[in-house]
SELOGU-481976 format. One record per residue: x, y, z of N, C-alpha, C in turn. Coordinates in nm, 3 decimals. Atoms other than C-alpha are relative to their C-alpha. Example, Ala and Ser with C-alpha at 12.3 -4.5 7.8 and 13.67 -1.06 7.14 Angstrom:
BEGIN
0.089 / -0.119 / 0.000 / 1.230 / -0.450 / 0.780 / 0.090 / 0.120 / 0.000
-0.082 / -0.119 / -0.006 / 1.367 / -0.106 / 0.714 / -0.077 / 0.109 / 0.073
This chain:
BEGIN
-0.130 / -0.037 / -0.055 / -1.163 / -1.350 / -1.307 / 0.101 / 0.033 / -0.111
-0.091 / -0.031 / 0.111 / -0.977 / -1.358 / -1.641 / -0.030 / 0.139 / -0.055
0.037 / -0.132 / 0.052 / -1.174 / -1.057 / -1.764 / 0.041 / 0.110 / 0.097
-0.042 / -0.099 / -0.099 / -1.105 / -0.873 / -1.438 / 0.151 / 0.022 / -0.008
-0.145 / -0.012 / 0.013 / -0.732 / -0.947 / -1.475 / 0.039 / 0.079 / -0.123
-0.030 / -0.071 / 0.125 / -0.729 / -0.826 / -1.835 / -0.036 / 0.148 / 0.011
0.043 / -0.138 / -0.017 / -0.921 / -0.511 / -1.742 / 0.099 / 0.077 / 0.087
-0.095 / -0.065 / -0.090 / -0.688 / -0.428 / -1.452 / 0.134 / 0.020 / -0.072
-0.129 / -0.009 / 0.070 / -0.379 / -0.503 / -1.666 / -0.004 / 0.106 / -0.110
0.012 / -0.099 / 0.109 / -0.505 / -0.291 / -1.958 / 0.000 / 0.142 / 0.056
0.003 / -0.134 / -0.061 / -0.586 / 0.008 / -1.736 / 0.134 / 0.037 / 0.061
-0.133 / -0.023 / -0.058 / -0.257 / -0.030 / -1.551 / 0.100 / 0.037 / -0.107
-0.092 / -0.027 / 0.111 / -0.069 / -0.038 / -1.881 / -0.020 / 0.141 / -0.054
0.030 / -0.133 / 0.053 / -0.244 / 0.274 / -2.007 / 0.052 / 0.109 / 0.093
-0.043 / -0.102 / -0.096 / -0.182 / 0.476 / -1.689 / 0.152 / 0.001 / 0.013
-0.146 / 0.009 / -0.015 / 0.177 / 0.348 / -1.656 / 0.073 / 0.059 / -0.119
-0.067 / -0.052 / 0.121 / 0.268 / 0.432 / -2.015 / -0.010 / 0.152 / -0.005
0.015 / -0.146 / 0.004 / 0.126 / 0.783 / -1.996 / 0.085 / 0.068 / 0.108
-0.075 / -0.063 / -0.110 / 0.273 / 0.865 / -1.654 / 0.149 / -0.029 / -0.011
-0.141 / 0.039 / 0.009 / 0.599 / 0.675 / -1.712 / 0.074 / 0.072 / -0.111
-0.063 / -0.074 / 0.110 / 0.671 / 0.840 / -2.047 / 0.021 / 0.145 / 0.039
-0.014 / -0.140 / -0.047 / 0.605 / 1.185 / -1.898 / 0.112 / 0.011 / 0.103
-0.104 / -0.002 / -0.103 / 0.828 / 1.101 / -1.600 / 0.138 / -0.017 / -0.062
-0.129 / 0.022 / 0.066 / 1.108 / 0.971 / -1.825 / 0.046 / 0.124 / -0.074
-0.035 / -0.124 / 0.069 / 1.095 / 1.289 / -2.032 / 0.048 / 0.106 / 0.099
-0.041 / -0.095 / -0.104 / 1.116 / 1.498 / -1.714 / 0.137 / -0.034 / 0.058
-0.129 / 0.044 / -0.055 / 1.406 / 1.291 / -1.577 / 0.112 / 0.030 / -0.099
-0.102 / -0.024 / 0.102 / 1.594 / 1.322 / -1.908 / 0.040 / 0.147 / -0.007
-0.029 / -0.144 / 0.007 / 1.571 / 1.702 / -1.886 / 0.061 / 0.055 / 0.128
-0.055 / -0.049 / -0.127 / 1.693 / 1.725 / -1.527 / 0.151 / -0.021 / 0.003
-0.145 / 0.010 / -0.013 / 2.055 / 1.759 / -1.417 / 0.041 / -0.136 / 0.056
-0.049 / 0.130 / -0.047 / 2.276 / 1.468 / -1.307 / -0.049 / -0.037 / 0.140
0.046 / 0.029 / -0.137 / 2.183 / 1.497 / -0.937 / -0.151 / -0.026 / 0.003
0.145 / 0.017 / 0.007 / 1.814 / 1.538 / -1.010 / -0.038 / -0.131 / -0.066
0.027 / 0.125 / 0.071 / 1.824 / 1.246 / -1.251 / 0.020 / -0.120 / 0.092
-0.027 / 0.111 / -0.092 / 1.981 / 1.015 / -0.991 / -0.107 / -0.009 / 0.108
0.101 / -0.002 / -0.107 / 1.734 / 1.122 / -0.723 / -0.136 / -0.048 / -0.051
0.130 / 0.038 / 0.054 / 1.426 / 1.088 / -0.943 / -0.003 / -0.146 / -0.044
-0.005 / 0.141 / 0.040 / 1.537 / 0.754 / -1.087 / -0.011 / -0.090 / 0.122
0.009 / 0.077 / -0.124 / 1.589 / 0.622 / -0.734 / -0.140 / 0.001 / 0.058
0.136 / -0.011 / -0.051 / 1.246 / 0.749 / -0.635 / -0.096 / -0.091 / -0.077
0.089 / 0.083 / 0.080 / 1.075 / 0.574 / -0.925 / 0.031 / -0.149 / 0.012
-0.036 / 0.141 / -0.016 / 1.266 / 0.251 / -0.863 / -0.035 / -0.055 / 0.138
0.035 / 0.040 / -0.136 / 1.151 / 0.243 / -0.499 / -0.092 / -0.121 / 0.008
0.091 / 0.115 / -0.010 / 0.856 / 0.005 / -0.554 / 0.061 / -0.133 / -0.045
-0.062 / 0.124 / 0.048 / 1.082 / -0.247 / -0.732 / 0.088 / -0.062 / 0.109
-0.093 / 0.050 / -0.101 / 1.333 / -0.273 / -0.447 / -0.065 / -0.022 / 0.137
0.072 / 0.020 / -0.126 / 1.076 / -0.259 / -0.164 / -0.069 / -0.135 / -0.002
0.070 / 0.130 / -0.004 / 0.944 / -0.601 / -0.054 / -0.149 / 0.016 / -0.027
0.141 / -0.010 / 0.042 / 0.598 / -0.666 / -0.201 / -0.094 / -0.002 / 0.119
0.089 / 0.009 / -0.116 / 0.448 / -0.754 / 0.137 / -0.008 / 0.133 / 0.074
-0.001 / -0.132 / -0.065 / 0.552 / -0.414 / 0.280 / -0.090 / 0.096 / -0.078
0.087 / -0.084 / 0.083 / 0.388 / -0.235 / -0.013 / -0.146 / -0.040 / 0.017
0.137 / 0.049 / -0.010 / 0.080 / -0.455 / 0.018 / -0.066 / 0.046 / 0.129
0.056 / -0.042 / -0.129 / 0.029 / -0.377 / 0.387 / -0.026 / 0.151 / 0.000
0.016 / -0.146 / 0.004 / 0.083 / -0.003 / 0.332 / -0.117 / 0.041 / -0.089
0.109 / -0.034 / 0.091 / -0.153 / 0.009 / 0.034 / -0.135 / -0.046 / 0.054
0.126 / 0.049 / -0.060 / -0.415 / -0.200 / 0.213 / -0.048 / 0.098 / 0.107
0.037 / -0.095 / -0.105 / -0.408 / 0.039 / 0.508 / -0.057 / 0.128 / -0.061
0.048 / -0.123 / 0.066 / -0.447 / 0.340 / 0.277 / -0.134 / -0.022 / -0.069
0.124 / 0.030 / 0.071 / -0.718 / 0.174 / 0.067 / -0.116 / -0.021 / 0.098
0.105 / 0.022 / -0.100 / -0.909 / 0.071 / 0.379 / -0.048 / 0.133 / 0.058
0.036 / -0.131 / -0.056 / -0.899 / 0.425 / 0.516 / -0.084 / 0.082 / -0.097
0.075 / -0.076 / 0.101 / -1.037 / 0.561 / 0.188 / -0.118 / -0.077 / -0.058
0.112 / 0.081 / 0.047 / -1.288 / 0.281 / 0.130 / 0.018 / -0.059 / -0.138
-0.026 / 0.052 / 0.135 / -1.119 / 0.150 / -0.184 / 0.033 / -0.150 / -0.004
-0.032 / 0.143 / 0.000 / -1.050 / -0.209 / -0.073 / -0.106 / -0.075 / -0.078
0.093 / 0.079 / 0.079 / -1.205 / -0.454 / -0.317 / -0.052 / 0.069 / -0.123
0.045 / -0.072 / 0.119 / -1.238 / -0.201 / -0.598 / 0.104 / -0.010 / -0.112
-0.088 / -0.002 / 0.116 / -1.093 / -0.186 / -0.946 / 0.102 / 0.113 / 0.011
-0.089 / -0.116 / -0.015 / -0.944 / 0.155 / -0.867 / 0.121 / -0.033 / 0.086
-0.110 / 0.036 / -0.090 / -0.736 / 0.018 / -0.578 / 0.100 / -0.091 / -0.070
-0.090 / 0.092 / 0.071 / -0.596 / -0.263 / -0.793 / 0.080 / 0.072 / -0.108
-0.070 / -0.072 / 0.107 / -0.510 / -0.030 / -1.082 / 0.107 / 0.091 / 0.059
-0.099 / -0.088 / -0.063 / -0.335 / 0.218 / -0.851 / 0.119 / -0.082 / 0.050
-0.107 / 0.083 / -0.055 / -0.137 / -0.058 / -0.678 / 0.086 / -0.061 / -0.111
-0.075 / 0.061 / 0.110 / -0.039 / -0.232 / -1.003 / 0.079 / 0.105 / -0.077
-0.072 / -0.108 / 0.068 / 0.055 / 0.101 / -1.161 / 0.127 / 0.036 / 0.075
-0.118 / -0.029 / -0.081 / 0.291 / 0.165 / -0.873 / 0.112 / -0.100 / -0.028
-0.102 / 0.102 / 0.030 / 0.469 / -0.162 / -0.953 / 0.048 / 0.006 / -0.144
-0.034 / 0.002 / 0.142 / 0.462 / -0.123 / -1.331 / 0.072 / 0.126 / -0.047
-0.056 / -0.129 / 0.043 / 0.567 / 0.243 / -1.353 / 0.152 / -0.001 / -0.016
-0.146 / 0.000 / 0.018 / 0.942 / 0.182 / -1.294 / 0.046 / -0.065 / -0.129
-0.040 / 0.067 / 0.124 / 0.959 / -0.053 / -1.593 / -0.019 / 0.090 / -0.121
0.023 / -0.094 / 0.110 / 0.809 / 0.209 / -1.823 / 0.104 / 0.112 / 0.004
-0.098 / -0.109 / -0.014 / 1.037 / 0.483 / -1.686 / 0.137 / -0.047 / -0.049
-0.131 / 0.052 / 0.042 / 1.347 / 0.265 / -1.738 / 0.008 / -0.023 / -0.150
-0.002 / 0.029 / 0.144 / 1.253 / 0.149 / -2.089 / -0.001 / 0.127 / -0.084
0.006 / -0.127 / 0.075 / 1.160 / 0.496 / -2.212 / 0.128 / 0.079 / 0.023
-0.125 / -0.071 / -0.030 / 1.467 / 0.640 / -2.038 / 0.115 / -0.049 / -0.085
-0.105 / 0.056 / 0.086 / 1.695 / 0.404 / -2.231 / -0.017 / 0.050 / -0.143
0.025 / -0.052 / 0.136 / 1.530 / 0.511 / -2.558 / 0.037 / 0.147 / -0.010
-0.034 / -0.142 / 0.001 / 1.571 / 0.877 / -2.465 / 0.150 / 0.023 / 0.004
-0.146 / -0.013 / -0.004 / 1.940 / 0.826 / -2.387 / 0.063 / -0.020 / -0.138
-0.053 / 0.024 / 0.134 / 1.992 / 0.698 / -2.742 / -0.054 / 0.095 / -0.105
0.062 / -0.094 / 0.094 / 1.796 / 0.984 / -2.898 / 0.101 / 0.105 / -0.046
-0.088 / -0.102 / 0.056 / 1.991 / 1.214 / -3.129 / -0.066 / 0.137 / 0.016
0.059 / -0.130 / -0.031 / 1.918 / 1.563 / -2.992 / 0.003 / 0.096 / -0.119
-0.009 / -0.088 / 0.117 / 2.020 / 1.722 / -3.321 / -0.127 / -0.004 / -0.084
0.126 / 0.010 / 0.075 / 1.698 / 1.591 / -3.477 / -0.107 / 0.091 / 0.061
0.096 / -0.089 / -0.067 / 1.493 / 1.777 / -3.216 / 0.031 / 0.146 / -0.029
-0.041 / -0.137 / 0.029 / 1.694 / 2.094 / -3.269 / -0.031 / 0.038 / -0.145
0.031 / -0.026 / 0.141 / 1.650 / 2.063 / -3.646 / -0.149 / 0.027 / -0.018
0.145 / -0.021 / 0.011 / 1.272 / 2.031 / -3.609 / -0.040 / 0.135 / 0.058
0.030 / -0.130 / -0.060 / 1.260 / 2.332 / -3.377 / 0.050 / 0.114 / -0.088
-0.056 / -0.101 / 0.089 / 1.484 / 2.527 / -3.616 / -0.086 / 0.022 / -0.124
0.089 / -0.012 / 0.116 / 1.234 / 2.459 / -3.894 / -0.137 / 0.055 / 0.036
0.123 / -0.067 / -0.042 / 0.958 / 2.620 / -3.689 / -0.103 / -0.087 / 0.068
0.098 / 0.088 / -0.065 / 0.790 / 2.320 / -3.525 / -0.010 / 0.036 / 0.148
0.023 / -0.026 / -0.142 / 0.635 / 2.380 / -3.182 / 0.038 / -0.121 / 0.084
-0.042 / 0.107 / -0.091 / 0.716 / 2.170 / -2.876 / -0.083 / -0.127 / -0.016
0.086 / 0.117 / 0.012 / 0.413 / 1.941 / -2.908 / 0.018 / -0.067 / -0.135
-0.019 / 0.056 / 0.135 / 0.466 / 1.898 / -3.282 / 0.132 / -0.078 / -0.007
-0.129 / 0.070 / -0.003 / 0.831 / 1.803 / -3.224 / -0.014 / -0.131 / 0.074
0.019 / 0.122 / -0.076 / 0.727 / 1.551 / -2.960 / -0.078 / -0.103 / -0.080
0.087 / 0.093 / 0.072 / 0.453 / 1.399 / -3.176 / 0.064 / -0.057 / -0.126
-0.052 / 0.045 / 0.129 / 0.645 / 1.378 / -3.503 / 0.145 / -0.048 / 0.002
-0.141 / 0.039 / -0.004 / 1.008 / 1.330 / -3.393 / 0.030 / -0.087 / 0.122
-0.038 / 0.070 / -0.123 / 1.049 / 1.227 / -3.029 / -0.075 / -0.131 / 0.016
0.081 / 0.119 / -0.025 / 0.760 / 0.981 / -2.997 / 0.031 / -0.116 / -0.095
-0.037 / 0.112 / 0.088 / 0.838 / 0.778 / -3.311 / 0.137 / -0.060 / 0.032
-0.134 / 0.051 / -0.029 / 1.204 / 0.751 / -3.207 / 0.009 / -0.077 / 0.131
-0.002 / 0.073 / -0.128 / 1.129 / 0.637 / -2.851 / -0.108 / -0.107 / 0.006
0.109 / 0.098 / 0.003 / 0.842 / 0.410 / -2.959 / 0.042 / -0.141 / 0.048
-0.038 / 0.133 / -0.052 / 1.041 / 0.087 / -2.897 / 0.006 / -0.005 / 0.153
-0.004 / -0.006 / -0.146 / 1.098 / 0.195 / -2.536 / -0.139 / 0.006 / 0.060
0.138 / -0.011 / -0.047 / 0.732 / 0.286 / -2.493 / -0.070 / -0.135 / -0.011
0.062 / 0.131 / 0.021 / 0.618 / -0.048 / -2.638 / 0.057 / -0.102 / 0.100
-0.062 / 0.091 / -0.097 / 0.869 / -0.240 / -2.424 / -0.051 / 0.025 / 0.140
0.053 / -0.035 / -0.131 / 0.754 / -0.053 / -2.115 / -0.144 / -0.044 / 0.017
0.140 / 0.043 / -0.005 / 0.390 / -0.126 / -2.200 / -0.011 / -0.151 / 0.020
0.003 / 0.147 / -0.015 / 0.461 / -0.499 / -2.234 / 0.037 / -0.038 / 0.143
-0.040 / 0.028 / -0.139 / 0.645 / -0.505 / -1.900 / -0.111 / 0.037 / 0.098
0.107 / -0.045 / -0.089 / 0.362 / -0.309 / -1.736 / -0.117 / -0.098 / -0.003
0.112 / 0.093 / 0.012 / 0.096 / -0.545 / -1.871 / 0.030 / -0.132 / 0.070
-0.036 / 0.129 / -0.059 / 0.279 / -0.861 / -1.768 / 0.014 / 0.013 / 0.152
-0.014 / -0.022 / -0.145 / 0.366 / -0.717 / -1.424 / -0.136 / 0.004 / 0.067
0.133 / -0.011 / -0.057 / 0.003 / -0.628 / -1.360 / -0.075 / -0.132 / -0.007
0.077 / 0.123 / 0.019 / -0.144 / -0.948 / -1.500 / 0.049 / -0.111 / 0.092
-0.061 / 0.107 / -0.079 / 0.094 / -1.163 / -1.293 / 0.005 / 0.032 / 0.150
-0.016 / -0.041 / -0.141 / 0.080 / -0.969 / -0.962 / -0.098 / -0.073 / 0.091
0.086 / 0.075 / -0.091 / -0.051 / -1.179 / -0.674 / -0.003 / 0.059 / 0.141
-0.005 / -0.044 / -0.140 / 0.065 / -1.028 / -0.342 / -0.090 / 0.121 / 0.025
0.084 / -0.118 / -0.017 / -0.090 / -0.683 / -0.380 / -0.146 / -0.032 / -0.029
0.138 / 0.035 / 0.038 / -0.397 / -0.836 / -0.544 / -0.071 / -0.075 / 0.112
0.063 / 0.073 / -0.111 / -0.459 / -1.070 / -0.249 / -0.049 / 0.098 / 0.106
0.037 / -0.098 / -0.102 / -0.465 / -0.772 / -0.013 / -0.113 / 0.091 / -0.045
0.093 / -0.104 / 0.046 / -0.673 / -0.541 / -0.233 / -0.121 / -0.051 / -0.075
0.114 / 0.054 / 0.075 / -0.906 / -0.772 / -0.426 / -0.118 / -0.024 / 0.093
0.121 / 0.027 / -0.077 / -1.262 / -0.824 / -0.314 / -0.088 / -0.099 / -0.073
0.088 / 0.098 / 0.065 / -1.556 / -1.049 / -0.400 / -0.045 / 0.042 / -0.140
0.046 / -0.045 / 0.131 / -1.657 / -0.831 / -0.695 / 0.114 / 0.014 / -0.100
-0.118 / -0.014 / 0.087 / -1.305 / -0.773 / -0.835 / 0.108 / -0.096 / 0.049
-0.098 / 0.101 / -0.038 / -1.084 / -1.080 / -0.820 / 0.080 / -0.038 / -0.125
-0.084 / 0.029 / 0.116 / -0.789 / -1.135 / -1.054 / 0.031 / -0.150 / -0.009
-0.032 / 0.141 / 0.024 / -0.675 / -1.465 / -1.202 / 0.107 / -0.053 / 0.097
-0.098 / 0.051 / -0.098 / -0.361 / -1.496 / -0.981 / -0.059 / -0.023 / 0.139
0.066 / 0.019 / -0.130 / -0.579 / -1.451 / -0.671 / -0.084 / -0.126 / -0.001
0.084 / 0.121 / 0.011 / -0.818 / -1.719 / -0.793 / 0.088 / -0.126 / 0.003
-0.092 / 0.115 / -0.002 / -0.526 / -1.956 / -0.858 / 0.052 / -0.023 / 0.140
-0.049 / 0.011 / -0.137 / -0.388 / -1.883 / -0.511 / -0.106 / -0.064 / 0.091
0.107 / 0.056 / -0.082 / -0.726 / -1.960 / -0.353 / -0.021 / -0.148 / -0.029
0.018 / 0.140 / 0.037 / -0.757 / -2.286 / -0.547 / 0.113 / -0.088 / 0.055
-0.115 / 0.077 / -0.050 / -0.406 / -2.399 / -0.448 / -0.010 / -0.019 / 0.151
0.011 / 0.010 / -0.147 / -0.476 / -2.327 / -0.081 / -0.099 / -0.108 / 0.041
0.101 / 0.101 / -0.035 / -0.782 / -2.553 / -0.080 / 0.036 / -0.137 / -0.054
-0.042 / 0.125 / 0.064 / -0.688 / -2.824 / -0.327 / 0.040 / 0.029 / -0.144
-0.045 / -0.019 / 0.138 / -0.521 / -2.862 / -0.664 / -0.110 / -0.046 / -0.095
0.107 / 0.032 / 0.093 / -0.790 / -2.848 / -0.933 / 0.044 / 0.038 / -0.142
-0.034 / -0.038 / 0.138 / -0.787 / -2.815 / -1.314 / -0.002 / 0.151 / -0.024
0.005 / -0.146 / 0.015 / -0.865 / -2.443 / -1.268 / 0.142 / 0.059 / 0.008
-0.137 / -0.048 / -0.017 / -0.504 / -2.392 / -1.156 / 0.080 / -0.020 / -0.128
-0.074 / 0.029 / 0.123 / -0.359 / -2.561 / -1.465 / -0.046 / 0.089 / -0.115
0.054 / -0.085 / 0.107 / -0.589 / -2.368 / -1.699 / 0.044 / 0.144 / 0.020
-0.042 / -0.138 / -0.030 / -0.514 / -2.037 / -1.526 / 0.147 / 0.022 / -0.028
-0.144 / -0.013 / 0.024 / -0.140 / -2.097 / -1.536 / 0.031 / -0.002 / -0.150
-0.021 / 0.007 / 0.145 / -0.159 / -2.188 / -1.906 / -0.039 / 0.132 / -0.067
0.044 / -0.129 / 0.055 / -0.355 / -1.871 / -1.986 / 0.101 / 0.109 / 0.030
-0.098 / -0.102 / -0.038 / -0.106 / -1.657 / -1.794 / 0.129 / -0.014 / -0.080
-0.122 / 0.024 / 0.079 / 0.190 / -1.819 / -1.972 / -0.020 / 0.040 / -0.146
0.028 / -0.034 / 0.139 / 0.026 / -1.781 / -2.313 / -0.004 / 0.151 / -0.021
0.005 / -0.146 / 0.012 / -0.045 / -1.412 / -2.253 / 0.138 / 0.063 / 0.013
-0.136 / -0.054 / -0.017 / 0.309 / -1.347 / -2.131 / 0.083 / -0.023 / -0.126
-0.075 / 0.030 / 0.123 / 0.458 / -1.521 / -2.437 / -0.052 / 0.083 / -0.118
0.059 / -0.082 / 0.106 / 0.214 / -1.338 / -2.667 / 0.045 / 0.145 / 0.010
-0.045 / -0.138 / -0.020 / 0.310 / -1.003 / -2.515 / 0.147 / 0.015 / -0.039
-0.142 / -0.006 / 0.036 / 0.680 / -1.081 / -2.552 / 0.018 / -0.007 / -0.152
-0.007 / 0.011 / 0.145 / 0.628 / -1.186 / -2.915 / -0.044 / 0.128 / -0.070
0.049 / -0.126 / 0.057 / 0.428 / -0.871 / -2.991 / 0.104 / 0.110 / 0.016
-0.104 / -0.100 / -0.024 / 0.700 / -0.658 / -2.835 / 0.115 / -0.017 / -0.099
-0.111 / 0.026 / 0.093 / 0.965 / -0.826 / -3.051 / -0.037 / 0.042 / -0.142
0.043 / -0.038 / 0.135 / 0.763 / -0.775 / -3.370 / -0.008 / 0.152 / -0.015
0.015 / -0.144 / 0.009 / 0.683 / -0.412 / -3.294 / 0.134 / 0.073 / 0.006
-0.129 / -0.068 / -0.007 / 1.041 / -0.321 / -3.200 / 0.082 / -0.024 / -0.126
-0.069 / 0.021 / 0.128 / 1.168 / -0.476 / -3.525 / -0.044 / 0.102 / -0.103
0.054 / -0.097 / 0.097 / 0.939 / -0.248 / -3.726 / 0.047 / 0.139 / 0.034
């Protein structure tokens, strides 16, 4: 169950960072009305009650035969983690000095080269912060996981929930300790990387 949780969290983090960074870049280039609309759209999963999302995703996953699969968990967790990446990268983009991008373009650099050598290094703290939030959100998610997990793919929070429902065992204490240690480790790594 720990390995399943780590696998789901790692895949969720990867997908969330790639999609969230692209979305934040698109939002930053849109006008004020478009920015407000798109930001609200991406924040939807955060303000919607988890049980409502869980029922909707379960219904969709059941119709497509994805209940109890790794794919269903990664999609559901990505939906929850994506807003954190969009917000963190968006904050970094707001503080970005556009003159540096114009200078790179003026010196003949192409769009991708400017992004790789100027934009990405400058927004790296936001990307790292978003990745940490995405990982912790996925690793700690219990409501969606209860609905979408199956006998072959069961995350640590689901296992803890099952143990608590039957009786309190040492598995719960160990699982909670592992989850706390990973969350603290992720926060510490984020602090070290953003300092650099």
